[in-house]
C-alpha positions in Angstrom: 17.4 -17.0 -9.5 15.2 -14.1 -10.3 14.4 -11.8 -7.4 11.6 -9.2 -7.1 11.8 -5.9 -5.4 8.6 -4.0 -4.6 8.0 -0.4 -3.6 5.0 1.7 -2.8 2.1 1.0 -0.5 1.3 2.6 2.9 -1.7 4.2 4.5 -4.2 6.0 2.3 -7.7 7.4 2.8 -10.7 5.8 1.2 -11.1 7.3 -2.3 -7.4 7.9 -2.6 -4.8 6.3 -4.8 -1.6 4.4 -4.5 1.0 3.2 -6.9 3.0 0.0 -6.4 6.0 -1.0 -8.5 7.9 -4.2 -8.9 11.3 -4.8 -10.6 12.6 -8.2 -11.5 16.4 -8.9 -11.5 16.1 -11.1 -14.5 13.9 -12.2 -17.3 10.3 -13.1 -16.6 7.4 -14.2 -18.9 4.5 -12.9 -16.8 4.3 -10.6 -13.8 1.3 -10.1 -11.6 0.1 -8.7 -8.3 -1.7 -10.7 -5.7 -3.1 -9.5 -2.4 -4.0 -11.2 0.8 -6.3 -9.7 3.4 -6.4 -11.0 7.0 -8.4 -14.2 7.1 -8.7 -14.4 3.3 -7.0 -16.4 0.6 -4.4 -14.8 -1.6 -6.0 -13.6 -4.8 -4.5 -12.6 -8.2 -5.8 -9.1 -9.0 -3.8 -8.2 -12.1 -1.2 -9.6 -14.4 0.6 -8.9 -17.6 2.1 -11.3 -20.1 5.3 -10.2 -21.8 4.7 -12.8 -24.5 1.2 -11.6 -25.6 1.3 -8.1 -24.1 -2.1 -8.8 -22.6 -3.3 -7.9 -19.1 -5.8 -9.5 -16.7 -7.8 -7.9 -14.0 -9.9 -9.5 -11.3 -13.5 -8.4 -11.2 -12.9 -7.0 -7.7 -10.6 -4.3 -9.0 -11.6 -3.9 -12.6 -12.1 -0.3 -13.5 -10.1 1.0 -10.5 -6.7 -0.6 -11.2 -4.3 -0.2 -14.1 -1.3 -2.4 -14.6 1.4 -1.2 -16.8 4.9 -2.5 -17.5 8.2 -1.9 -19.1 9.6 -5.2 -20.4 13.0 -3.8 -21.0 13.3 -2.8 -17.4 11.5 -5.9 -16.1 9.2 -3.6 -14.1 5.5 -3.4 -13.6 3.4 -0.6 -12.0 0.1 -1.1 -10.4 -2.0 2.1 -10.1 -4.9 1.7 -7.8 -7.6 4.4 -7.6 -10.8 4.9 -5.8 -9.5 2.8 -3.0 -11.9 1.2 -0.5 -11.3 -0.1 3.0 -11.8 -3.6 1.6 -8.7 -3.1 -0.5 -6.6 -3.2 2.7 -4.2 -6.1 2.3 -0.6 -7.2 1.8 0.1 -6.9 -1.9 2.6 -9.3 -3.4 4.4 -9.1 -6.7 4.9 -12.4 -8.4 6.5 -13.6 -11.7 6.7 -16.6 -13.9 10.3 -17.5 -14.8 9.2 -19.9 -17.5 6.6 -19.6 -20.3 4.1 -22.2 -19.1 5.0 -22.3 -15.5 3.2 -21.1 -12.4 4.1 -18.0 -10.5 7.3 -19.2 -8.9 9.0 -16.0 -7.9 7.6 -13.8 -5.1 8.3 -10.4 -3.7 8.4 -9.7 0.0 5.0 -8.0 0.1 3.9 -4.5 0.8 1.1 -3.4 3.1 -1.7 -1.2 1.7 -4.1 0.1 4.4 -7.1 2.1 3.4 -8.8 4.1 6.1 -12.4 5.0 6.1 
């Protein structure tokens, strides 16, 4: 069973930056970052396919977020810049353990709080 270990997050001022990282203990086919703010649904904000080497960004973060990865290390990095208070959420790393499957492996989540 693949496991994910996240690091990064914390308290940052508006306009600041934060970098999250996530390492998988085994092979994955796609890794992504979700976030969930209080009272809101969990949303996918960025993902990368190891098969096609393509990335996806949600409109809510496009232009402020960069997802990079090292397939050999099973690690992805989420660089978030120009943070806004509305970016405050618990951020979850997720992965697909099969090519056509859903996100079936989840990290424990890390809190990002953006103060105004």
